[in-house]
C-alpha positions in Angstrom: 20.4 106.4 130.7 18.7 104.4 127.8 20.7 103.6 124.7 20.4 102.7 121.1 22.4 99.8 119.7 23.4 100.1 116.1 24.5 96.8 114.0 26.8 97.8 111.5 27.4 95.1 108.5 30.4 95.9 106.3 31.2 94.4 103.1 34.0 93.4 102.5 34.7 93.1 106.0 38.2 94.3 107.3 39.5 95.4 110.7 40.7 98.6 109.3 37.3 99.6 108.0 35.7 98.6 111.4 38.3 100.8 113.3 37.8 103.7 110.9 33.9 103.5 111.2 34.1 103.2 115.0 36.3 106.5 115.1 34.1 108.3 112.7 30.8 107.6 114.3 32.0 109.4 117.6 30.9 112.4 115.5 27.4 110.9 115.6 27.3 110.5 119.5 28.7 106.9 119.7 30.6 105.9 123.1 31.6 102.1 122.8 31.7 99.2 120.4 32.0 95.6 120.2 32.9 93.3 117.3 30.4 91.1 115.6 30.5 88.5 113.0 29.6 91.0 110.0 31.0 94.1 111.4 30.7 95.9 114.7 27.9 96.9 117.1 27.8 100.4 118.4 26.3 102.0 121.5 24.7 105.7 121.7 22.7 107.4 124.3 19.3 107.8 122.8 19.2 111.6 123.2 22.5 112.0 121.8 22.3 110.2 118.4 22.9 112.4 115.5 21.0 110.4 112.7 22.1 112.9 109.8 25.6 112.7 110.7 25.4 108.9 111.0 24.0 108.8 107.4 26.7 111.3 106.3 29.3 109.1 107.7 28.2 106.0 106.0 27.3 107.6 102.6 30.8 109.2 102.6 32.9 106.3 104.1 36.5 106.9 103.2 37.4 103.3 102.0 36.1 103.1 98.7 34.1 100.0 97.7 33.0 99.5 101.5 29.3 98.8 101.8 27.7 99.6 105.0 24.2 98.6 106.3 23.1 99.4 109.5 20.0 98.9 111.8 19.0 100.8 114.9 17.2 99.2 117.9 16.7 100.1 121.4 19.4 98.4 123.8 18.2 95.9 126.2 17.4 97.8 129.5 19.5 95.2 131.5 19.1 94.8 135.3 22.8 95.7 135.6 22.6 95.4 139.3 21.6 91.9 139.1 24.2 91.2 136.6 26.9 92.8 138.7 26.0 90.9 141.8 26.4 87.6 139.8 29.6 88.4 138.2 31.6 91.1 139.9 35.2 91.5 138.5 38.5 90.5 139.1 41.1 92.9 140.8 43.0 95.5 138.6 46.4 96.3 139.5 47.7 99.4 138.0 51.4 100.7 138.2 53.4 97.7 139.4 51.1 97.2 142.4 50.8 100.9 143.5 47.1 100.7 143.0 44.6 97.9 143.1 40.9 98.2 142.1 38.5 95.5 143.3 34.9 94.5 144.2 34.1 93.4 147.6 34.3 89.7 146.9 37.4 89.6 144.7 40.4 90.8 146.6 43.9 91.3 145.3 46.4 88.4 145.8 48.9 90.8 147.6 48.3 94.1 149.2 48.7 97.1 146.9 50.1 100.6 148.1 46.4 101.9 147.7 43.3 100.1 147.4 40.0 101.1 146.1 36.9 99.2 146.4 34.2 99.6 143.7 30.6 98.4 143.9 29.4 99.3 140.3 25.7 98.8 140.7 23.9 100.4 137.8 26.8 102.6 136.7 29.9 101.8 134.7 33.5 102.0 135.4 35.2 99.5 137.1 38.8 100.3 136.2 38.9 97.5 133.5 39.0 100.0 130.6 42.4 101.3 129.3 41.1 105.0 129.5 40.4 104.6 133.3 44.0 103.1 134.0 45.9 105.6 131.8 44.3 108.4 134.0 45.1 106.7 137.3 48.6 106.1 136.0 48.8 109.8 135.3 47.7 110.5 139.2 50.1 108.0 140.5 53.1 109.7 138.8 52.2 113.3 140.0 52.1 115.1 143.3 48.5 115.0 144.4 48.6 116.1 148.0 46.3 118.8 149.0 44.9 119.4 145.5 41.3 120.3 144.7 39.9 118.1 141.9 37.0 118.0 139.4 36.0 114.6 138.1 33.7 115.3 135.0 31.6 112.6 134.2 32.4 110.4 137.2 30.5 107.2 136.5 31.3 105.1 139.6 33.4 107.9 141.1 36.6 105.7 140.7 39.0 108.6 139.5 37.7 111.0 142.3 38.3 108.4 144.9 41.7 107.5 143.7 42.6 110.8 143.9 41.6 111.3 147.5 43.5 108.1 148.3 46.5 109.9 146.9 45.9 112.7 149.5 43.9 115.3 147.3 42.2 117.7 149.6 38.8 117.7 148.2 37.1 116.2 144.9 33.9 117.6 143.3 32.1 115.0 140.8 29.3 115.1 138.6 27.5 113.0 135.9 24.5 113.5 133.8 23.3 110.0 135.1 21.5 110.1 138.2 22.3 106.3 138.7 26.2 107.3 138.5 26.1 110.1 140.7 24.4 108.1 143.5 26.7 105.2 142.9 29.7 107.7 143.2 28.2 108.7 146.7 28.1 105.0 147.5 31.4 104.1 146.7 33.0 107.2 148.5 31.2 105.8 151.8 32.7 102.4 150.9 36.1 104.0 150.7 35.7 106.2 153.7 36.4 109.5 151.6 32.7 110.7 151.4 33.5 113.9 153.7 35.9 115.0 151.1 33.8 114.4 148.0 30.9 116.5 146.8 28.8 115.0 143.9 26.2 116.4 141.5 23.8 115.4 138.9 23.9 117.3 135.6 26.3 118.2 132.7 29.1 120.7 132.3 26.7 123.7 132.8 27.2 122.9 136.4 30.7 124.2 136.2 29.2 127.9 135.5 28.7 128.2 139.2 32.1 127.1 140.3 35.1 129.4 140.9 38.4 129.0 139.2 40.0 127.3 142.2 40.5 123.8 140.8 44.3 122.3 140.5 43.1 119.3 138.5 40.3 118.3 136.2 39.7 114.7 135.2 37.7 114.0 132.4 37.0 110.4 130.8 34.4 111.1 128.2 34.1 110.8 124.4 35.7 113.1 122.2 33.0 115.3 121.1 31.7 115.9 124.9 35.4 116.9 125.6 35.6 119.4 122.8 32.4 120.9 123.9 33.0 121.1 127.4 36.7 122.0 127.5 36.0 125.9 127.7 33.8 125.2 130.9 36.8 123.2 132.2 39.2 126.0 131.6 36.8 128.7 133.6 37.3 126.5 136.9 41.0 125.9 136.4 43.7 127.7 138.6 46.8 129.3 136.9 49.1 126.2 136.0 46.4 123.7 136.9 46.4 120.6 134.8 43.6 118.8 132.8 43.5 115.0 132.1 41.4 113.8 129.4 40.7 110.3 128.1 37.9 108.5 126.2 39.0 108.9 122.8 41.4 107.3 120.1 45.0 108.0 119.4 44.0 109.8 116.2 41.9 112.4 118.0 44.8 113.8 120.1 45.7 116.7 117.3 42.1 117.9 117.5 42.1 118.0 121.3 45.5 119.5 121.4 44.2 122.3 119.1 41.2 123.1 121.1 43.2 123.0 124.1 45.8 125.6 122.5 42.8 128.0 121.6 42.0 127.9 125.3 45.6 128.6 126.6 46.3 125.0 127.4 49.7 123.2 126.5 49.9 119.6 125.7 52.6 118.2 128.2 52.1 114.4 127.9 50.4 111.7 125.9 50.0 108.1 126.1 47.9 105.2 124.2 46.9 101.8 124.9 45.1 99.5 122.4 44.1 102.5 120.3 42.7 104.6 123.1 44.6 107.6 124.3 45.0 109.9 127.2 46.6 113.3 127.3 47.6 115.7 130.1 47.5 119.4 129.5 48.4 122.5 131.7 47.0 126.0 131.7 49.7 128.4 130.8 47.8 131.8 130.6 44.4 133.5 131.3 42.7 132.8 128.2 
């Protein structure tokens, strides 16, 4: 998937202004950010950039007196596979050593209850991000045995693989990026759960062909895509099924909760870490 990188220069520069800008530009399709000397740099998939929404955000920025200049360029099409082979990642330990996520060369210092090996190749998602870890924590603390699980926007497949390691019955996964769906298949083989995992390349429209027999839906995607796809998630959820969401900021929780209520979902839990949030909702009626 090809990306634009957008450099935002803010004057005067402040952490609050950068945080607000990052939160607002989710409406223009942005997925991730990094700090720069003069502001922030945002990344957005080229087909998803809403230029008019971006202009409106900059022109109507809520902190009076803040001047914002931005430049758009195509992000470097890096050879992520080569970079991955050179660097890898250090093991991530979740839930007091209940889960260890690692690559094939960097093993945890002591055995965990559950071990997941990830070869990220050209996909993203090694478990280092707060959103991935929070979803894993939810699963560690709930009964997973024999559940049917949907992993929406699967990336490397890490969430679905963790679900299967926790004794879920079957996982269906999909991602709009072909590299990601292929990488999920690859990682399922590494972890010996490929017979229990079905992977597709596409978006949430794939769910239109699925029946309402899923016990749990996992989605670690940006806020706007979640809001758009939640009706389709509900279509495939059993009565009393649960929906775990992440990929958004703490201030976005009320918006997602309201959308869930419209669809017959009740918020049953929320957590946040370093401004990122995750929520769990449950289907309570046949809306």
